[in-house]
N, C-alpha and C positions, 0 to 999 in steps of 0.2 A: 584256809585250805576247802576242799570240798570232799566232802565221806562217799566213798562209791561202795554200794552195798546190794548184795542177792539174795532174793526173799522166796523160798520157796510160797506157791501159789497152786493150794491142794483144788482150789474151785478149778481152776483153767488148766492144773499138771502142768506147769511152769516155772517161769522165776522171774519177777519182779524185780526191776532195776531201781533201786533210791538213789539219789542225789542228795544232798544232804549239807548245804551249808548254815552257817547260825540263824540265819531267820527263818529260811522254808524248806522242803521236801519237796524235790518232782519226782515222780513215779514214771516209768514206762511199764507199760502192762500189755503181754498179749492173751487177746482177751479168745473165751473159748468158741464165738463167733468168728474165728480170723480173723479180728481188728485189732490194731494195733492204739494205745490209749496213751496220752500225757496226762497225767493229774500232781495240779501243783498245791499245797498248802502249808500252811501254817501264818507268817507275817506279810498283810495285804502293804504293797506299798504307797496306797491314794486310792481314794475311792472320789468320784466325778460325776455324780450323780446323772445317768441311770448306771454308772460302769464302775468296777471295781477290779482293780489292777494289781496284778503280783508282776515281780521283777524279778528275773534267776540272772546272774551276771557269772560267766564262767571266764576269768582273766587267764591272760599267760602263765600266774602262779600254779596255774592244774594244765600245763601245757599238753600233755597226751590228750587229754580231755577237751581241752579249747580247738587243739587242729580235731579231733573228731567231727566237732559243731561245726567249723568252719568248711570242715569237707563235705558236710551235706547242705549248707549255704553253696560253697561252689557247685556242687553238680546239679541244683536246679537253676541256679544265675547263670551259670555259665554251661550249662548242658547242650551238646553238640552231637546234634542228631545222624545216628548213622543204622544202617542196615547191618546185620548181622549176616558173617560168616554162611550159617544155613543156607538162610535166606538166598544171600548173591550163589549160593552151588544150588539150588532149587530150584532159580527161576532162567529162564529161558530170556535172554534179552535179544530181540532182532539186533538194535542197532547202541550205539552211545546215546542217541539223542530217543529216546528209549527211555534206560536209565538214569540221565541228567533229569526226565521229569518225576520220574518217582522222589527221585532225591530231594528235588524240586519241592512235590507236594511234602513229604514227610518233615522238612524243613516248615512249610507254611503250615500245617497243621500244630508244628510243638509250638511255634511260639503265639499260634491261638491260644494254646491251651495256658502259656504258659501268662498269657497277658492275664488270667485271670486269678495270677497266683504273684505276681512279681511287681511293688510297685515304687519306684526310685531304686532305694538300697534297702528295702522292706522286702522280705517274704513272709505273707498274710494269710496264714489256714485257719478259713473256719471250720470247727466241727462237725466233721460231717453227721451229726445229731440232730443237728437244728439249721434252719433255713438259711441261705447266706445273706438275706436279706434286713436282718435283723430281729426280723418279725417274731411275735414274740409265742413260744411253746410252753406251757404249762409242766410238764414232764422233761423238755432238755431245753432251760433257757438259751438263747443266742450265747456264744464264748468262741474265742479262737485268738491265736497266737500268733505273735509280732517275730520275726525271726531276723535283727540285723547286725552287721559288724560295728562296732566302738572299738574305742581305741585302745590299743591291746587286749582286746576282749569279746566277746559273744552276747548280746542282748537276748533273752527268751522274753518277751510281756507276754504277759497272759491276760485277756481281759472278760469278763462277765457282764451280761445285760439285767441288770435289778429292775422287777416291775415298780414295788412298793417303795418308794423310801422309808416310809416309818418303818419297814421289816428290818433293815438295818440295825437299828437300834438294838434285836436281839440276837440277831443271828448273820454272820457276814460266810457267803457263799466259797465255798474252795471254786478250780474251777478244772473242767477234763477238757479233751482235746481228743475226738475221735478219727483217727483215720483207715478211712476203707480199703479192702485188697479188693472185694468185690463191688464194680459199681461204684468206685473210687469218681468222684467229682472233678479231680483235679489229673486221673492218671495221664502220663505216666509216672508224677512224682511222689506216687506214692512210694514209690521204690526206693528212694533215697533213706526214705524215714528205717522201711523195715531193714534196708542194712545197717543204718546203724545201729538200732534194735542188736543186730546178731552180731556184727563186732562187739558191742560193749557185753554180749555175751561170755566172749572168750575174753574179755580185759580180766586182766590179773593185777589187780591193784597191789597187792603183796609185793610188786616186783616194780619197780621204780627207780628208773636210771634218768638223771636230772638232764636234760635239755639244753643248749645253749642260752637260749632264748629265754627260756623257764631261768637260769641263774642272772641274768642281764633283770630282768623285769623283778626280780628278789632284791639283787643286789640296789638298782635304784632309789629304793626305797629307805635302806640305810642312813 
């Protein structure tokens, strides 16, 4: 089971969300700069120089949490672009053809932006502290998170690029991923990540009603 708790963050006057399993702790933090951060620490899953990997698996054993991360994935992977009602009410369309042109342009832009983020069945988000081509930065080494569905679960795989193999003898780095809200390189796909954070702020781990999928998953292994 994954333990979920909210931790007061006096620096940013908000709450961090911690997800803790037997190996790792995953933190979601809303920074004072208005950006969202995911930070994972604990036991790395493997090292294949120059990369260090951390895996965080959410299974149907924690069905409520699994659903939230699956919804995050689906919002990005299967998103349908649409114009809001406000925009419809405040634009004067001369004819249906003009309206269709706007819809098609929105779809084109959507799929162009989506192509930066979705690869086969994986969502790959490069931390917005670093440059996307994995070029080295002394302050912010290249790091990214891969989100993908697995059998009965969701896998979050974090990677960080290490400059010198010798340094791993003394220090294994954690991984931090930045999701910018202002000037995001993946806009509008930063939205679902902030929505997940906001949903988790309302999450009450003390109240838990077992879902049938959760029951089936747990009884399968007995």
